[in-house]
N, C-alpha and C positions, 0 to 999 in steps of 0.2 A: 504494500500500500504506500508506495513512495509519494503519491500525490494526496494522501489523506491528510486532513487538517481538522482541528477542533474549532468550533464556533458556537455561539449561542444558537439554540434551536429556533427554527422558524415554524410558523403554522403550516407551511407547505410540506415540511418534513413529516408531519404526522399523517398525511395521506398515504405515504409509502409505509410508514411504520404500522399503520392500521392493517395493512395487507399481511404483515408478519404474524398477526394474531388470528388464529383459526377458529376460535370458539368463544362462547360466553365465559366458559370456565377458564380458558387461557387468558382472557382479558381480566378477569377477577384476580387470577394468580399474579398477573403482572402489575395491574394498576389499582387493585382494591375493589371492594364491593360498591354497588350502586351505580355503575356506569351503564350506559345504554348499549344494547346489542341488538342487531348488528351496529357496528360503528363505522365512522368515516373520519377523515382527517380533521375537518373543522369541528365536529362534535367532540372528538377525542381531545383536541387542543383545549377546548373550553372546559371539558369535564375534568381534566387533570391540571387545570390552571397553568397551562403552558406559558402564558404571558406573565403570570403573577409569581411563579416560582422560578428559581434558578435552573433553567433547562439548557442542557448542552447536547450537542450532536457531533459525532465524528462523521465527516463526509468525504467522499471521493468525487471530485467534480461537484455536482449538486446532489449526488445520490447519498442518502443517509446510510451509514454502516452500523452505528450504535447510538444509543440515546440514554440519558439519565438525568435525574433531577437531584438537586440539593435543597432540602427543606429546612428552614429555620424553625427550630423547636423551642427555643428559649435563648436566653442570653448565653452566647458562646456555645450553644448546642445545635449541631446540624445533623441531619438525617439523610442518608443516601436512599433514593427512592426510584422506582420505575426504571430499573436497569434492564436494558434489552439490546441484543445484538442481532443483526440481520441473520436469518437462518442460513444463508449461503456463506456467511463469514464467521460462523461459530467455530470454536476450537482452534482459533488462530491468535489468541492472546488479546483480542479487542475488549473483552469483558474486563480483564485486568487493567488494560490501558485506560478504559473508561473510569473504573473505580479509582485508579491513581489520579486521574485528572480531577475527579470530584473531590478527592481528599486534598489535592493541592489547592483547589479553590477554597475549601473549608479552612485550610491552614492560612491562606492568604487573608481570610476574613477573621483570623485570630480565634478560631474555634478551640475550645478546650475539651469538648466531648463530641464524639461522632457515633451515631447508631444506625442500624438498619433492621429490617425485618425480612425473614426468609421462610418459605415453606419448608417443612421438615423433609418433604419428599424430593427436594431439589438438591440432590447430592453434589452436582457439579458446582452450583453456586456456593453451597456451604464450604466445599473444599477451597474455592477461590477466596472466600471471605476469611477463612482460617489462615491461608497463606499470607494474606494481607495483615494478619494480626488480630482480627476480630475474634471475640469469644462470646459464648452464650451468656446472656445476662437475665435469664428468667425462663420460665417454663413455656412450652408451646401452648397456644390458646386452643379453643375448641375447633378452630378451622385448620389447625396444624401450622400456625405461624409462630416462629420462634424469634424473639428479639436478640440482637447481638450488638456488641459495642466494641470499639477500638480502645482498649484500656490505656495504652501508652500514648495516646494522641496528645494529651496535655503536656507530657514530658517532651514530646517532639516539638511542640510549639515553643516551649521554653528554650530548647536547644537551638532552634532556628533563630531566636532573637538575640542570642549572646554573641 
């Protein structure tokens, strides 16, 4: 992906990303409950607050390859959300690159705590998050969603500032 670059996500990106989501269950697993199915780009952009949240996209040309959001949860607390990679580009390290990009953005904003949620049946994502240093920080809920946090994030922020 020599020509791939990061940029803020655009509403037009979500038209393509909506095509990556094949069912109402897949949409809920990716974006949470209460979203409309079937979906399309403009509706999805509105329902995930694409313009209000920190939304980023890895693109090649104008084609989105990966998407994720950084949600402000409180003072110096950020949450990684809606991480998705194009089905044709999975298992190539883009998920890790996306997460690292989101973590860099949280660090730039002086975050002290970073969290995320993951379905317990998503082994590939759990493996990725553990490689990045995330640990479980609570029990899975009734839907099978487990919270995770990056415990060393605050220490990393302090180290970056010295």
